[in-house]
TIDREN-967329 format. One record per residue: residue number from 1; x, y, z of N, C-alpha, C, CB in turn; residue in one letter. Coordinates in pm, whole numbers, plus 50000, padded with zeros to 5 digits. Last residue first. Glycine has a CB too. Layout:
// residues N
nr = NUM | n.east = X | n.north = Y | n.up = Z | ca.east = X | ca.north = Y | ca.up = Z | c.east = X | c.north = Y | c.up = Z | cb.east = X | cb.north = Y | cb.up = Z | rest = a
...
***
This chain:
// residues 58
nr = 58 | n.east = 57772 | n.north = 41440 | n.up = 38783 | ca.east = 57673 | ca.north = 41432 | ca.up = 38675 | c.east = 57658 | c.north = 41292 | c.up = 38629 | cb.east = 57712 | cb.north = 41521 | cb.up = 38559 | rest = q
nr = 57 | n.east = 57932 | n.north = 41653 | n.up = 39006 | ca.east = 57866 | ca.north = 41522 | ca.up = 38990 | c.east = 57762 | c.north = 41531 | c.up = 38880 | cb.east = 57800 | cb.north = 41476 | cb.up = 39123 | rest = r
nr = 56 | n.east = 58010 | n.north = 41914 | n.up = 39035 | ca.east = 58091 | ca.north = 41828 | ca.up = 38947 | c.east = 58023 | c.north = 41696 | c.up = 38918 | cb.east = 58228 | cb.north = 41802 | cb.up = 39009 | rest = e
nr = 55 | n.east = 57843 | n.north = 42020 | n.up = 39227 | ca.east = 57823 | ca.north = 42063 | ca.up = 39088 | c.east = 57902 | c.north = 41977 | c.up = 38989 | cb.east = 57863 | cb.north = 42209 | cb.up = 39072 | rest = e
nr = 54 | n.east = 57953 | n.north = 41918 | n.up = 39467 | ca.east = 57827 | ca.north = 41863 | ca.up = 39415 | c.east = 57804 | c.north = 41901 | c.up = 39268 | cb.east = 57710 | cb.north = 41912 | cb.up = 39500 | rest = e
nr = 53 | n.east = 58294 | n.north = 41840 | n.up = 39477 | ca.east = 58194 | ca.north = 41947 | ca.up = 39476 | c.east = 58069 | c.north = 41895 | c.up = 39408 | cb.east = 58249 | cb.north = 42075 | cb.up = 39403 | rest = v
nr = 52 | n.east = 58419 | n.north = 41576 | n.up = 39680 | ca.east = 58391 | ca.north = 41634 | ca.up = 39548 | c.east = 58288 | c.north = 41745 | c.up = 39565 | cb.east = 58341 | cb.north = 41525 | cb.up = 39448 | rest = a
nr = 51 | n.east = 58684 | n.north = 41446 | n.up = 39880 | ca.east = 58553 | ca.north = 41507 | ca.up = 39868 | c.east = 58540 | c.north = 41573 | c.up = 39730 | cb.east = 58529 | cb.north = 41611 | cb.up = 39981 | rest = t
nr = 50 | n.east = 58841 | n.north = 41133 | n.up = 39809 | ca.east = 58849 | ca.north = 41278 | ca.up = 39833 | c.east = 58709 | c.north = 41335 | c.up = 39816 | cb.east = 58952 | cb.north = 41348 | cb.up = 39736 | rest = e
nr = 49 | n.east = 58946 | n.north = 40816 | n.up = 39950 | ca.east = 58861 | ca.north = 40902 | ca.up = 39867 | c.east = 58893 | c.north = 41047 | c.up = 39895 | cb.east = 58712 | cb.north = 40873 | cb.up = 39893 | rest = f
nr = 48 | n.east = 59110 | n.north = 40677 | n.up = 40116 | ca.east = 59062 | ca.north = 40606 | ca.up = 39997 | c.east = 58976 | c.north = 40692 | c.up = 39906 | cb.east = 58985 | cb.north = 40485 | cb.up = 40038 | rest = a
nr = 47 | n.east = 59162 | n.north = 40812 | n.up = 40345 | ca.east = 59271 | ca.north = 40806 | ca.up = 40248 | c.east = 59229 | c.north = 40739 | c.up = 40118 | cb.east = 59390 | cb.north = 40731 | cb.up = 40308 | rest = s
nr = 46 | n.east = 58937 | n.north = 40783 | n.up = 40509 | ca.east = 58951 | ca.north = 40905 | ca.up = 40429 | c.east = 59067 | c.north = 40904 | c.up = 40330 | cb.east = 58966 | cb.north = 41021 | cb.up = 40520 | rest = p
nr = 45 | n.east = 58829 | n.north = 40438 | n.up = 40471 | ca.east = 58885 | ca.north = 40550 | ca.up = 40545 | c.east = 58907 | c.north = 40668 | c.up = 40452 | cb.east = 59016 | cb.north = 40510 | cb.up = 40614 | rest = g
nr = 44 | n.east = 58523 | n.north = 40262 | n.up = 40405 | ca.east = 58657 | ca.north = 40308 | ca.up = 40369 | c.east = 58698 | c.north = 40423 | c.up = 40459 | cb.east = 58662 | cb.north = 40351 | cb.up = 40221 | rest = a
nr = 43 | n.east = 58291 | n.north = 40024 | n.up = 40310 | ca.east = 58346 | ca.north = 40097 | ca.up = 40424 | c.east = 58489 | c.north = 40134 | c.up = 40387 | cb.east = 58340 | cb.north = 40011 | cb.up = 40558 | rest = v
nr = 42 | n.east = 58043 | n.north = 40041 | n.up = 40046 | ca.east = 58167 | ca.north = 39995 | ca.up = 40105 | c.east = 58199 | c.north = 40076 | c.up = 40230 | cb.east = 58283 | cb.north = 40004 | cb.up = 40004 | rest = i
nr = 41 | n.east = 57805 | n.north = 39948 | n.up = 39811 | ca.east = 57826 | ca.north = 40016 | ca.up = 39939 | c.east = 57950 | c.north = 39955 | c.up = 40003 | cb.east = 57701 | cb.north = 40004 | cb.up = 40033 | rest = q
nr = 40 | n.east = 57739 | n.north = 39993 | n.up = 39464 | ca.east = 57813 | ca.north = 39923 | ca.up = 39569 | c.east = 57820 | c.north = 40010 | c.up = 39695 | cb.east = 57955 | cb.north = 39888 | cb.up = 39521 | rest = i
nr = 39 | n.east = 57630 | n.north = 40147 | n.up = 39262 | ca.east = 57541 | ca.north = 40066 | ca.up = 39345 | c.east = 57608 | c.north = 39993 | c.up = 39459 | cb.east = 57472 | cb.north = 39968 | cb.up = 39260 | rest = g
nr = 38 | n.east = 57785 | n.north = 40326 | n.up = 39130 | ca.east = 57765 | ca.north = 40197 | ca.up = 39062 | c.east = 57682 | c.north = 40100 | c.up = 39146 | cb.east = 57900 | cb.north = 40133 | cb.up = 39030 | rest = n
nr = 37 | n.east = 57815 | n.north = 40536 | n.up = 39304 | ca.east = 57716 | ca.north = 40552 | ca.up = 39198 | c.east = 57692 | c.north = 40422 | c.up = 39120 | cb.east = 57760 | cb.north = 40661 | cb.up = 39102 | rest = d
nr = 36 | n.east = 57849 | n.north = 40410 | n.up = 39639 | ca.east = 57904 | ca.north = 40453 | ca.up = 39511 | c.east = 57794 | c.north = 40456 | c.up = 39406 | cb.east = 58018 | cb.north = 40360 | cb.up = 39467 | rest = l
nr = 35 | n.east = 57828 | n.north = 40499 | n.up = 39961 | ca.east = 57747 | ca.north = 40441 | ca.up = 39855 | c.east = 57799 | c.north = 40498 | c.up = 39725 | cb.east = 57593 | cb.north = 40471 | cb.up = 39875 | rest = k
nr = 34 | n.east = 58019 | n.north = 40424 | n.up = 40252 | ca.east = 58004 | ca.north = 40498 | ca.up = 40127 | c.east = 57909 | c.north = 40424 | c.up = 40033 | cb.east = 58141 | cb.north = 40520 | cb.up = 40059 | rest = l
nr = 33 | n.east = 58082 | n.north = 40475 | n.up = 40578 | ca.east = 58005 | ca.north = 40388 | ca.up = 40490 | c.east = 57974 | c.north = 40472 | c.up = 40367 | cb.east = 57872 | cb.north = 40333 | cb.up = 40559 | rest = i
nr = 32 | n.east = 58408 | n.north = 40542 | n.up = 40708 | ca.east = 58280 | ca.north = 40589 | ca.up = 40656 | c.east = 58214 | c.north = 40478 | c.up = 40574 | cb.east = 58299 | cb.north = 40716 | cb.up = 40569 | rest = y
nr = 31 | n.east = 58628 | n.north = 40580 | n.up = 40987 | ca.east = 58576 | ca.north = 40502 | ca.up = 40875 | c.east = 58439 | c.north = 40553 | c.up = 40837 | cb.east = 58571 | cb.north = 40352 | cb.up = 40909 | rest = f
nr = 30 | n.east = 58862 | n.north = 40662 | n.up = 41185 | ca.east = 58772 | ca.north = 40740 | ca.up = 41101 | c.east = 58735 | c.north = 40660 | c.up = 40977 | cb.east = 58837 | cb.north = 40876 | cb.up = 41062 | rest = e
nr = 29 | n.east = 58861 | n.north = 40461 | n.up = 41485 | ca.east = 58922 | ca.north = 40509 | ca.up = 41361 | c.east = 58816 | c.north = 40581 | c.up = 41278 | cb.east = 58985 | cb.north = 40393 | cb.up = 41282 | rest = y
nr = 28 | n.east = 58711 | n.north = 40361 | n.up = 41682 | ca.east = 58813 | ca.north = 40458 | ca.up = 41723 | c.east = 58881 | c.north = 40521 | c.up = 41602 | cb.east = 58917 | cb.north = 40390 | cb.up = 41813 | rest = d
nr = 27 | n.east = 58369 | n.north = 40350 | n.up = 41565 | ca.east = 58503 | ca.north = 40295 | ca.up = 41577 | c.east = 58597 | c.north = 40403 | c.up = 41629 | cb.east = 58553 | cb.north = 40239 | cb.up = 41442 | rest = s
nr = 26 | n.east = 58098 | n.north = 40328 | n.up = 41402 | ca.east = 58128 | ca.north = 40345 | ca.up = 41544 | c.east = 58261 | c.north = 40274 | c.up = 41573 | cb.east = 58012 | cb.north = 40288 | cb.up = 41634 | rest = n
nr = 25 | n.east = 58119 | n.north = 40493 | n.up = 41093 | ca.east = 58126 | ca.north = 40366 | ca.up = 41165 | c.east = 58163 | c.north = 40395 | c.up = 41309 | cb.east = 58229 | cb.north = 40268 | cb.up = 41098 | rest = v
nr = 24 | n.east = 57886 | n.north = 40717 | n.up = 40934 | ca.east = 58016 | ca.north = 40686 | ca.up = 40992 | c.east = 58006 | c.north = 40552 | c.up = 41065 | cb.east = 58062 | cb.north = 40798 | cb.up = 41090 | rest = t
nr = 23 | n.east = 57714 | n.north = 40725 | n.up = 40613 | ca.east = 57719 | ca.north = 40727 | ca.up = 40759 | c.east = 57863 | c.north = 40705 | c.up = 40804 | cb.east = 57625 | cb.north = 40619 | cb.up = 40820 | rest = d
nr = 22 | n.east = 57731 | n.north = 40782 | n.up = 40339 | ca.east = 57602 | ca.north = 40748 | ca.up = 40398 | c.east = 57604 | c.north = 40766 | c.up = 40549 | cb.east = 57564 | cb.north = 40605 | cb.up = 40364 | rest = l
nr = 21 | n.east = 57887 | n.north = 40989 | n.up = 40113 | ca.east = 57899 | ca.north = 40932 | ca.up = 40247 | c.east = 57759 | c.north = 40907 | c.up = 40301 | cb.east = 57980 | cb.north = 41026 | cb.up = 40342 | rest = i
nr = 20 | n.east = 57878 | n.north = 40895 | n.up = 39763 | ca.east = 57851 | ca.north = 40985 | ca.up = 39874 | c.east = 57867 | c.north = 40912 | c.up = 40006 | cb.east = 57711 | cb.north = 41045 | cb.up = 39863 | rest = m
nr = 19 | n.east = 58050 | n.north = 40889 | n.up = 39445 | ca.east = 57951 | ca.north = 40840 | ca.up = 39539 | c.east = 57927 | c.north = 40944 | c.up = 39647 | cb.east = 57995 | cb.north = 40708 | cb.up = 39601 | rest = g
nr = 18 | n.east = 58242 | n.north = 40776 | n.up = 39160 | ca.east = 58181 | ca.north = 40879 | ca.up = 39243 | c.east = 58079 | c.north = 40817 | c.up = 39337 | cb.east = 58115 | cb.north = 40988 | cb.up = 39156 | rest = r
nr = 17 | n.east = 58553 | n.north = 40632 | n.up = 39076 | ca.east = 58410 | ca.north = 40613 | ca.up = 39097 | c.east = 58357 | c.north = 40720 | c.up = 39192 | cb.east = 58381 | cb.north = 40471 | cb.up = 39154 | rest = e
nr = 16 | n.east = 58826 | n.north = 40668 | n.up = 39079 | ca.east = 58748 | ca.north = 40745 | ca.up = 38983 | c.east = 58598 | c.north = 40733 | c.up = 39000 | cb.east = 58784 | cb.north = 40704 | cb.up = 38847 | rest = g
nr = 15 | n.east = 58894 | n.north = 40346 | n.up = 39204 | ca.east = 58947 | ca.north = 40476 | ca.up = 39163 | c.east = 58863 | c.north = 40542 | c.up = 39054 | cb.east = 59090 | cb.north = 40459 | cb.up = 39114 | rest = k
nr = 14 | n.east = 58828 | n.north = 40153 | n.up = 39396 | ca.east = 58733 | ca.north = 40187 | ca.up = 39289 | c.east = 58767 | c.north = 40324 | c.up = 39233 | cb.east = 58587 | cb.north = 40186 | cb.up = 39342 | rest = y
nr = 13 | n.east = 59124 | n.north = 40167 | n.up = 39516 | ca.east = 59027 | ca.north = 40060 | ca.up = 39496 | c.east = 58937 | c.north = 40086 | c.up = 39376 | cb.east = 58942 | cb.north = 40042 | cb.up = 39620 | rest = g
nr = 12 | n.east = 59134 | n.north = 40525 | n.up = 39562 | ca.east = 59194 | ca.north = 40391 | ca.up = 39578 | c.east = 59086 | c.north = 40287 | c.up = 39549 | cb.east = 59255 | cb.north = 40371 | cb.up = 39723 | rest = k
nr = 11 | n.east = 58979 | n.north = 40740 | n.up = 39534 | ca.east = 59116 | ca.north = 40753 | ca.up = 39486 | c.east = 59192 | c.north = 40622 | c.up = 39497 | cb.east = 59189 | cb.north = 40862 | cb.up = 39565 | rest = t
nr = 10 | n.east = 58640 | n.north = 40828 | n.up = 39463 | ca.east = 58736 | ca.north = 40730 | ca.up = 39512 | c.east = 58874 | c.north = 40753 | c.up = 39450 | cb.east = 58687 | cb.north = 40588 | cb.up = 39483 | rest = m
nr = 9 | n.east = 58485 | n.north = 41120 | n.up = 39556 | ca.east = 58543 | ca.north = 41050 | ca.up = 39441 | c.east = 58649 | c.north = 40956 | c.up = 39497 | cb.east = 58604 | cb.north = 41151 | cb.up = 39334 | rest = i
nr = 8 | n.east = 58176 | n.north = 41228 | n.up = 39714 | ca.east = 58316 | ca.north = 41184 | ca.up = 39715 | c.east = 58355 | c.north = 41128 | c.up = 39578 | cb.east = 58341 | cb.north = 41079 | cb.up = 39825 | rest = i
nr = 7 | n.east = 57951 | n.north = 41447 | n.up = 39888 | ca.east = 57990 | ca.north = 41375 | ca.up = 39766 | c.east = 58140 | c.north = 41345 | c.up = 39767 | cb.east = 57954 | cb.north = 41458 | cb.up = 39640 | rest = p
nr = 6 | n.east = 57802 | n.north = 41397 | n.up = 40201 | ca.east = 57913 | ca.north = 41462 | ca.up = 40131 | c.east = 57948 | c.north = 41382 | c.up = 40005 | cb.east = 58037 | cb.north = 41473 | cb.up = 40224 | rest = t
nr = 5 | n.east = 57614 | n.north = 41261 | n.up = 40347 | ca.east = 57570 | ca.north = 41323 | ca.up = 40223 | c.east = 57680 | c.north = 41393 | c.up = 40145 | cb.east = 57464 | cb.north = 41420 | cb.up = 40252 | rest = g
nr = 4 | n.east = 57741 | n.north = 41343 | n.up = 40666 | ca.east = 57662 | ca.north = 41252 | ca.up = 40584 | c.east = 57615 | c.north = 41327 | c.up = 40461 | cb.east = 57541 | cb.north = 41194 | cb.up = 40663 | rest = k
nr = 3 | n.east = 58062 | n.north = 41513 | n.up = 40692 | ca.east = 57916 | ca.north = 41507 | ca.up = 40707 | c.east = 57854 | c.north = 41399 | c.up = 40620 | cb.east = 57855 | cb.north = 41643 | cb.up = 40673 | rest = e
nr = 2 | n.east = 58368 | n.north = 41397 | n.up = 40842 | ca.east = 58292 | ca.north = 41452 | ca.up = 40730 | c.east = 58143 | c.north = 41429 | c.up = 40753 | cb.east = 58338 | cb.north = 41388 | cb.up = 40596 | rest = l
nr = 1 | n.east = 58568 | n.north = 41491 | n.up = 41118 | ca.east = 58474 | ca.north = 41398 | ca.up = 41057 | c.east = 58396 | c.north = 41470 | c.up = 40948 | cb.east = 58378 | cb.north = 41338 | cb.up = 41163 | rest = m
***
């Protein structure tokens, strides 16, 4: 499981959009609540994004 606050870059759906992990979902599956830099909050699995290095975010 990834930590809250981990910066991410979407690879599916909102491809290229940056954001961060807000929380996890209480589920048997690995889902995360993400807040994207465009203001949208979504639930996605780890195949929909990759982690980003904080220094890359601008």
